N, C-alpha and C positions, 0 to 999 in steps of 0.2 A: 504493500500500500504506500502511496506517495505521502510524503510528510512535508509540512511547512511550518514556519514560525510566523505567527500573526504579528502584524505591525503594531507595536504597543501604543503608538501615537493615535491610531485610528480605530483600534478594537476596544470593545467594552465588556466582553464576556457574553453578550447577547448576539453580537454579530462580529465576525472576524474579517479583517481586511488584510490582504497581502500587500507588501510593498511593490513598487513598480517592477523591479527585477524579477521577483518571484511570480508576479502576475503574468509577465511576458513568458516566463518559462512554463507556467501552467497552461497557458492558452496556445502558444505557438510551438512549443517543443513537445509537451505531453499531450496536447490537444484534449484537455479535459472539457467536459460539458456539464451544464447545470444538472444537478442530481447525482453526479459522481461523488463517491465517498472517499475522503482522505483523512489523515491524522493532522491535527493542528495543535501546536504548542503555544500556550498563552499564559502569562503570569505564573510560570513554573508548573503549569498543569497541562494535561494531555487529554485531548478530546477527539472522539470520532465525529467528523463533521461532513456536511453535504454542501457541495458547491451551489451557491444560490444565483449569482449573476457573474457575468464575465464580459469584460471589454478589453481593448488593446492594452491598457496599463492599469486596470483595476479588477480585482477579483474579490468577491465577498462570499463568505461561507457561514452556514448556520450550525452551531454545535448541536449534536444529536444526543451524545451521552459521554460522561467522563470515562477515561481509561486509567488503569493503574499507573502510578508514577514509575518512572525508570531511574529516578535519581537515588544515589547511594545515601544512606543515613550518615556515613562517615564523610565529612567534607575534607578533601585533601588538596593542599597547595603544593605544587611542584616548583621548587626553586632550582632552575636549570642553568648551570654554567654555560655561557654562550659557546656553541660549537662552530666549527668551520662549515663553509659551503651551505648546502641546503638541508643539513641535518636537522635544524630546528623545525623546518616544515614537517618532517617526519615525526619528530617528537611531539609536536603540538597535535597533529592528527591522531596519532595512536593513544596519546594520553587522554584526549577527549573521549575516544571510543571506550577506554577502560573505565572512565568515570571521574577524572580529575575535576575539581571545582575551579581552580585558578592556576595559572602558570606565570611565574615571575622569572624572566631571564636575568641572569646575574653576571656581572663582570668580576672574574677572579684574576689573580696575578698571572696565571698561566693561560689565560684566554688569548688566542691568536687574533680573534676578531675584535676590532675596536670601531665603535660606531659613534658618530657625532649625534647631536640631538635631532637634526633633520633626518638623518639616515635611520636612527632608532625609531622615529615616529613612522617612517615609511614601512619599516620592517614590522612594527607592531600592527599597523593596519593590515598588512598581508597575513600575519599570523592570526589575527582576529577573524579574517575571512575564512581561513582554513579551519579554525575552530568552529565556526558556524556551519560550514559544510559537513564537517565530521560529526557535529552534533545532530544535524538533520539525518545523516546516513545511519547513525547508530541509535537514533530515537531518544536523544537527550531532551528532557523537558526544559532545561535551562542551558543557555550557551555559556560555557566557561569563559571567564575573563582572561585575556592575555595582556599582561601589563607591559609598560615600557621598560627597557633594560635599566637595571639599577646597580649601584655599587654595593660591595659587602657592608659598608658602614650604614647603608640605608635599611638593612634587613630587620633590625629590632622592631621597627614600626609594623612590619608584616608579621613577624613572629608573635607579636602580642595578640593576634587574632587566631593563633593556633594553640590547641591544648598542649601539644608536645611537638618537638621538632627532632627528627631523626636525620643523621648524616652518615650515609654509607661511605666508608673510607677503606681503601685497600690495606692500610697499615693498622687497622683497628684489631685489637686482640680480645675485645669483649664479645658479648653475645650478638646474635643476629635478630631478625624481625620477630621470631617466636619469643625470645626472651623479652624483647621490648614490649610485645603485646601482652605478655603475662604480667609485666610490671605496670602496664597502663591498660587495664581491661575494659574501661568504660569511656574511651575517647569518643568525642563527637567531631573533633577537628584535629588534623594532623598536618605537619609540614615535613617535606622530604627535600633535602638539599643534595644536589648532584653536581659534582665538579665537571670542568671542561675536559678536553682531550688529555691535557697534561696532568689532570688531577688537582686536588686541593693540597696546598702546601701545609707543612706542619705548623707554620705561623698562623695560617688562616684557620686551621683546626683549633688552635688555642683560642683565637678570637671567637669562633663559633661556640666553643665550650663555655666561654665567658658569657655568652648570650643564652646560656642554659640549654644548648642543644646536646643531644645524646649521640655519640658515635656508635655505629653498628657495623657489622660485617655482612656482606652478601655472599660469603663463601670463599673458598680458596682460589677461585679463578678470577682473573682481572677482567672486568666487563668494560666494553666501550661506553662512552658517555651516552650514546643514543640507545644503548641496551640497559644500562643501569637503572635509569629512571623508570622505564617500563617494567623491568623486573621487580623493582621495589613497589611500584603501584600494584602490580598483580598480586604479589605475596601479601601485602598489607590488606588489600581488599578481601583476599581469601581468608586471612586470619580473623578479620573483623566481621565475617559472615556475609560479605557483599557478593560472593560468587555462588551463593546457594540458590 
């Protein structure tokens, strides 16, 4: 079944309106007709809806019945060290599919990529589009936020919104996700910090520990940056019952 996000500025819960881009896609690409049923996401909720009217750049839909939410009860923010090339596109797409609530790109000392404010804003806009499409494909009721890239020193403001923050690090000699989950059995929000290709330096780990982060291991093998975050998301969602 086709899925759409209702335009929040034009929709009120009694009638859903698609933005111009989705309206053109529905009419010209999918060739939907009045009466066709689709899924619509509005205000964090999911509805079976029927297409009511269609024009060149406006589509309206009438909600028929609410559908079960697809959102995880555990809200996870992924703090991702900025990787090279287009790896961030992949990380955003797959993280959204898995259930991440927010993605914060982070500049670490070993990041090869350096973006000025203008380039960072352009990248953020691209990543947000990818998050929207991934959310639509995977049936997410809410579109996860992709923030502008930030420095390590800016992270405490974000950490304050997380119940606990875990930092997978290859040199960690402590426990892994299972031990972390046993020590924090009732979390409603979690932060996961992933380093860039060169990893997180020992000095940065000290800074993060000073911010009340907990270092964990993801096993004896070294994971690439584009693998580590997805592995951590998967295992934490599994441990907290979100894969059931």
